[in-house]
C-alpha positions as CSV (number, residue, x, y, z in Angstrom):
1,M,-36.2,-9.3,-25.1
2,L,-33.3,-8.4,-22.7
3,T,-34.2,-7.1,-19.1
4,A,-32.3,-5.2,-16.6
5,V,-29.8,-6.7,-14.5
6,P,-31.4,-6.7,-10.7
7,P,-29.6,-5.0,-8.8
8,A,-29.0,-8.0,-6.4
9,V,-27.0,-9.9,-9.0
10,K,-25.0,-6.7,-10.0
11,E,-23.9,-6.2,-6.8
12,K,-22.6,-9.9,-6.9
13,L,-20.8,-9.7,-9.7
14,K,-18.8,-6.7,-8.4
15,V,-17.7,-9.0,-5.7
16,W,-16.5,-12.1,-7.7
17,L,-15.4,-9.4,-10.1
18,L,-12.5,-8.4,-8.2
19,P,-10.8,-11.9,-7.0
20,V,-11.2,-12.9,-11.0
21,L,-9.0,-10.0,-12.1
22,L,-6.6,-10.5,-9.3
23,V,-5.9,-14.4,-10.0
24,T,-6.1,-13.3,-13.9
25,T,-3.4,-10.6,-13.6
26,F,-1.5,-12.7,-11.2
27,F,-0.4,-15.7,-13.7
28,G,-0.3,-12.9,-16.7
29,S,1.9,-11.5,-15.1
30,F,4.1,-14.8,-14.9
31,I,4.6,-14.8,-18.9
32,I,5.6,-10.7,-18.3
33,G,9.0,-9.9,-18.8
34,G,12.6,-10.1,-21.0
35,Y,12.7,-13.9,-20.7
36,P,9.7,-15.5,-22.6
37,I,7.5,-18.6,-20.6
38,S,4.1,-19.5,-21.3
39,L,1.5,-19.7,-19.3
40,R,1.1,-23.5,-20.0
41,D,5.0,-23.8,-18.5
42,V,3.8,-21.8,-15.9
43,L,0.7,-23.7,-14.8
44,L,2.6,-26.7,-15.1
45,I,5.9,-25.4,-12.6
46,F,3.4,-24.7,-10.0
47,C,1.8,-28.1,-10.2
48,A,5.0,-29.9,-10.2
49,R,5.2,-28.3,-6.7
50,I,2.5,-30.5,-6.0
51,V,2.1,-33.4,-7.8
52,D,5.1,-35.6,-9.2
53,L,4.8,-34.3,-13.1
54,P,7.2,-35.1,-16.0
55,Q,9.5,-32.3,-16.5
56,Y,9.3,-29.9,-19.9
57,W,10.6,-27.2,-19.1
58,T,14.4,-26.1,-18.3
59,E,15.9,-25.3,-15.2
60,D,16.1,-21.7,-15.7
61,M,12.3,-21.3,-16.7
62,E,12.3,-23.0,-13.2
63,T,14.5,-20.2,-11.6
64,V,12.4,-17.4,-13.4
65,V,9.6,-18.3,-12.3
66,L,9.9,-19.2,-8.6
67,R,13.0,-17.3,-7.7
68,I,12.5,-14.0,-9.5
69,R,9.2,-13.1,-10.7
70,L,7.3,-15.0,-7.7
71,P,8.6,-12.9,-4.9
72,R,8.1,-9.9,-6.7
73,I,4.7,-10.6,-7.7
74,L,3.7,-11.0,-4.5
75,A,5.6,-8.1,-3.1
76,A,3.2,-6.1,-5.5
77,M,0.2,-7.6,-4.1
78,L,1.4,-7.4,-0.7
79,V,2.5,-3.8,-0.4
80,G,-0.5,-2.6,-2.9
81,A,-3.0,-4.1,-0.6
82,A,-1.1,-2.5,2.0
83,L,-1.4,0.8,0.9
84,S,-5.1,0.9,-0.4
85,A,-6.3,-0.7,2.6
86,S,-4.2,1.9,5.3
87,G,-5.5,4.4,2.6
88,A,-9.2,3.4,2.9
89,A,-9.2,3.5,6.6
90,Y,-7.5,6.5,7.6
91,Q,-9.8,8.0,4.7
92,G,-13.0,6.8,6.9
93,M,-11.4,7.7,9.8
94,F,-10.4,11.5,9.1
95,K,-14.2,12.0,6.8
96,N,-11.8,13.5,4.1
97,P,-10.8,11.6,0.6
98,M,-8.0,13.8,-0.1
99,V,-6.1,11.8,3.0
100,S,-3.4,8.7,2.4
101,P,-1.3,6.9,4.4
102,G,1.7,9.0,4.6
103,L,-0.4,11.9,6.4
104,L,0.6,10.9,9.9
105,G,4.5,10.8,9.2
106,V,5.0,7.3,8.2
107,S,6.3,7.6,4.8
108,A,8.8,10.6,6.0
109,G,9.9,8.0,9.1
110,A,10.3,5.6,6.8
111,S,12.5,7.2,4.3
112,L,14.4,8.8,7.3
113,G,15.3,5.5,8.7
114,A,16.2,3.8,5.1
115,A,18.5,7.0,3.9
116,L,19.9,6.6,7.5
117,A,21.0,2.8,7.3
118,I,22.1,3.3,3.7
119,L,24.1,6.2,4.7
120,L,25.7,3.6,7.6
121,S,26.5,1.3,5.0
122,C,23.6,-1.4,6.3
123,G,22.6,-4.4,4.6
124,I,19.4,-5.0,2.8
125,V,17.6,-6.3,6.1
126,G,19.5,-3.3,8.4
127,I,17.8,-0.6,5.7
128,Q,14.2,-3.0,6.1
129,F,14.6,-2.8,9.9
130,A,15.2,1.0,10.1
131,S,12.7,2.0,7.9
132,F,9.8,0.1,9.3
133,A,11.4,1.6,12.9
134,G,11.4,4.6,11.3
135,G,7.7,4.7,10.2
136,M,6.5,3.5,13.2
137,L,8.3,6.2,15.3
138,A,7.2,8.8,13.5
139,V,3.5,7.8,13.9
140,A,4.0,7.0,17.6
141,L,5.6,10.7,17.6
142,T,2.6,11.7,16.3
143,Y,-0.2,10.2,17.8
144,F,1.6,11.0,21.5
145,I,2.1,14.8,20.9
146,S,-1.5,14.8,19.4
147,A,-3.2,13.3,22.5
148,W,-1.3,15.9,24.8
149,L,-2.7,18.6,22.9
150,G,-5.8,17.5,21.7
151,K,-6.9,17.7,25.0
152,R,-7.2,21.9,24.1
153,G,-9.2,21.4,20.7
154,D,-10.5,19.2,18.3
155,T,-8.8,16.2,18.8
156,T,-8.8,15.2,14.7
157,L,-7.6,18.1,13.4
158,V,-4.6,18.4,16.0
159,L,-3.8,14.8,15.0
160,I,-3.8,15.6,11.3
161,L,-1.5,19.2,11.9
162,T,0.5,17.3,14.4
163,G,1.5,14.5,11.6
164,I,2.0,17.1,9.3
165,I,4.6,18.7,11.4
166,V,6.0,15.7,12.2
167,G,6.5,14.8,8.3
168,M,8.5,17.8,7.9
169,L,10.8,17.7,10.6
170,F,11.4,14.0,9.5
171,T,11.6,15.2,6.0
172,S,14.2,17.8,7.1
173,F,16.2,15.3,8.7
174,L,16.3,13.3,5.5
175,S,17.4,16.4,3.4
176,L,20.3,16.7,6.1
177,I,21.3,12.9,5.2
178,K,21.4,13.4,1.8
179,Y,23.4,16.3,1.9
180,A,25.7,14.5,4.1
181,A,26.2,11.4,1.6
182,D,28.6,10.9,-0.6
183,P,27.2,12.1,-4.0
184,Y,29.1,9.0,-5.9
185,T,27.5,6.1,-3.7
186,K,25.4,6.6,-0.9
187,L,23.5,9.5,-2.6
188,P,22.1,7.8,-5.8
189,A,21.4,4.7,-3.3
190,I,19.3,6.8,-1.2
191,T,17.6,8.6,-4.4
192,Y,16.4,5.6,-6.1
193,W,15.6,3.9,-2.6
194,L,13.0,6.6,-2.1
195,M,11.9,6.1,-6.2
196,G,10.1,2.9,-4.6
197,S,11.1,-0.5,-6.5
198,L,10.6,-4.1,-6.2
199,A,13.8,-4.9,-8.0
200,A,15.9,-6.4,-5.3
201,V,12.9,-8.1,-3.5
202,N,13.4,-12.0,-2.5
203,G,11.2,-14.8,-0.9
204,R,12.8,-13.8,2.6
205,D,11.4,-10.6,2.6
206,V,7.8,-11.2,1.4
207,G,8.3,-13.9,4.4
208,V,9.4,-10.9,7.0
209,A,6.7,-8.7,5.6
210,L,3.9,-11.1,5.4
211,W,3.0,-11.3,8.9
212,P,2.9,-7.6,10.4
213,V,0.9,-7.2,6.3
214,G,-1.5,-9.5,7.6
215,L,-1.9,-9.3,10.9
216,G,-3.2,-5.3,10.7
217,L,-5.0,-6.1,7.4
218,C,-6.9,-8.7,9.7
219,L,-7.3,-6.4,12.1
220,L,-8.8,-3.7,9.7
221,L,-11.5,-5.9,7.9
222,L,-12.6,-6.7,11.6
223,L,-13.1,-3.3,12.3
224,R,-15.0,-2.4,9.1
225,W,-18.2,-2.3,11.1
226,N,-16.7,0.2,13.4
227,L,-15.3,2.3,10.5
228,N,-18.6,2.7,9.1
229,V,-20.0,4.1,12.1
230,L,-16.3,6.4,12.6
231,S,-17.3,7.9,9.0
232,F,-20.7,9.5,10.5
233,G,-19.0,12.0,13.1
234,D,-17.9,11.3,17.0
235,E,-21.0,12.3,18.3
236,E,-23.2,9.9,16.1
237,A,-20.4,6.8,16.7
238,K,-20.7,7.4,20.7
239,A,-23.6,7.3,21.0
240,L,-24.0,3.8,19.5
241,G,-21.4,3.1,22.4
242,V,-18.1,3.1,19.9
243,N,-15.2,4.3,22.2
244,T,-13.8,6.5,19.5
245,A,-10.6,7.4,20.9
246,R,-9.8,3.6,21.4
247,L,-11.3,2.9,18.0
248,R,-9.2,5.9,16.3
249,M,-5.7,4.3,18.0
250,L,-6.7,1.0,17.2
251,V,-7.2,1.9,13.6
252,I,-3.8,3.7,13.1
253,I,-1.6,1.2,14.6
254,C,-3.1,-1.3,12.4
255,A,-2.4,1.6,9.2
256,T,0.9,2.4,10.7
257,L,2.1,-1.1,11.1
258,V,0.9,-2.5,7.5
259,T,2.5,0.5,5.5
260,A,5.6,0.3,7.4
261,S,6.0,-2.8,6.6
262,A,5.2,-2.3,2.9
263,V,7.1,0.1,2.1
264,A,10.2,-1.3,4.4
265,I,10.5,-3.5,1.3
266,S,9.5,-1.4,-1.7
267,G,10.4,1.9,-0.8
268,V,8.1,4.8,-1.1
269,I,5.6,4.6,-3.6
270,G,3.1,7.5,-3.7
271,L,-1.1,7.6,-4.3
272,V,-1.9,3.9,-4.4
273,G,-3.3,4.5,-1.2
274,L,-5.2,7.6,-2.7
275,I,-6.5,6.6,-5.8
276,V,-7.1,2.6,-4.8
277,P,-9.6,3.5,-1.9
278,H,-11.6,6.0,-4.7
279,L,-11.7,3.5,-7.7
280,A,-13.2,0.9,-4.9
281,R,-15.7,3.2,-3.4
282,L,-17.0,3.9,-7.3
283,L,-17.0,-0.1,-7.8
284,V,-18.6,-0.7,-4.5
285,G,-20.1,1.9,-2.5
286,P,-19.3,3.4,0.6
287,D,-19.7,0.9,2.6
288,Y,-16.8,-0.1,4.3
289,Q,-18.3,-4.0,5.2
290,R,-17.5,-4.0,1.3
291,L,-15.0,-1.2,0.7
292,L,-12.3,-2.2,2.8
293,P,-12.1,-6.0,1.0
294,A,-12.6,-4.3,-2.4
295,A,-9.7,-1.7,-1.4
296,T,-7.3,-4.5,-0.4
297,L,-7.8,-6.7,-3.7
298,L,-7.7,-3.5,-6.3
299,G,-4.7,-1.8,-4.7
300,S,-3.1,-5.9,-5.4
301,V,-4.2,-5.7,-9.0
302,F,-3.2,-1.9,-9.5
303,L,0.1,-1.9,-7.9
304,L,1.1,-5.5,-9.7
305,V,-0.3,-3.7,-13.4
306,V,2.0,-0.7,-12.7
307,D,5.0,-3.4,-11.4
308,N,4.4,-4.9,-14.9
309,L,5.0,-2.0,-16.5
310,A,7.5,-0.6,-14.9
311,R,9.7,-3.6,-15.6
312,T,8.3,-3.9,-19.3
313,L,8.2,-0.6,-20.7
314,Y,11.8,0.4,-21.2
315,A,14.8,-1.8,-21.5
316,V,16.0,-0.1,-18.1
317,E,13.7,-0.6,-15.0
318,I,11.2,2.6,-14.3
319,P,11.0,3.3,-10.2
320,L,7.3,2.6,-8.9
321,G,6.9,5.8,-7.7
322,I,7.4,7.5,-11.1
323,L,4.6,5.8,-12.4
324,T,2.1,5.8,-10.1
325,S,2.2,9.6,-9.9
326,L,2.3,9.8,-13.8
327,I,-1.2,7.6,-13.3
328,G,-2.1,9.3,-9.8
329,A,-1.5,13.1,-11.0
330,P,-4.4,13.1,-13.5
331,F,-6.8,11.2,-11.2
332,F,-6.2,13.5,-8.2
333,L,-7.0,16.4,-10.4
334,Y,-10.4,14.7,-11.2
335,L,-11.0,13.7,-7.6
336,L,-10.3,17.7,-7.0
337,I,-13.0,18.5,-9.4
338,N,-15.3,15.8,-8.7
339,T,-15.4,16.4,-5.0
340,R,-15.9,20.2,-5.3
341,T,-19.0,19.5,-7.9
342,K,-20.8,16.3,-6.5
343,G,-19.2,16.3,-3.2
344,W,-18.2,13.1,-1.0
345,A,-20.1,9.9,-0.3
């Protein structure tokens, strides 16, 4: 007679489910695409980088696996993890389930920086640097304005409202740049970048983004217990000896660093930082000791799956921002209904 699975065993299964799912999706992504490559060939190509093996594959296969698909797969995992982790951190910090990484203006700032670089005919490195700088500038402006105004009222509310205003300001400048851009060359490039894509990512881009994203994610993971305390409210956190102002600033810096770095190589990809933290919360619960690692892993899996769909559904690649919006809009509606009827925990 079958017995019920003990809760402790269920928790362990959930912990191991996401890493296994990530590894499976990682290797499965190599065999998806217009150029057919078997899983056996993929594994042999990887093993040949470690030990000396007879070459049973062609040079074209090795180029596709190592120089085309590998950088793109790693970029999708990196961007998905960055957006999901920052979204989860913001939701806990602001105690609001509808918060996303772009709340404080990082997406608008990054978009403005990239559009300006495209308008000035900068190369891909210049576009990525301008995008990163624009995102960091927008959030810095939001933080310092809210710090100045927050002395007169609720600091969290002022921070959110300031982020909305700064985002609107940067979006207005972005619209001005699009209006002034050449409609036959610059404007299509700006529009395509704003839709989000990993088609042009290479190994150098992944290497450059890995350091700031890795640093920011590591710091956020170290702050998991503090995020648990902060989600209870400022008074409870201060009673436990937590400096809420310093903690909030540190979380904002880390989340902005990873988000701006991710947006710089992928463009704007919406709703990932909103959807994935909720999926992780449904899977492992609201405890940030488990929620933040789960959101990081699940974000990598989610965007990797979406990117596979983007490059295989049609002959012409679909921008990632379109697919994430198509998937995220119904889920966002579900969140609104569920939050209204059951509340958020």
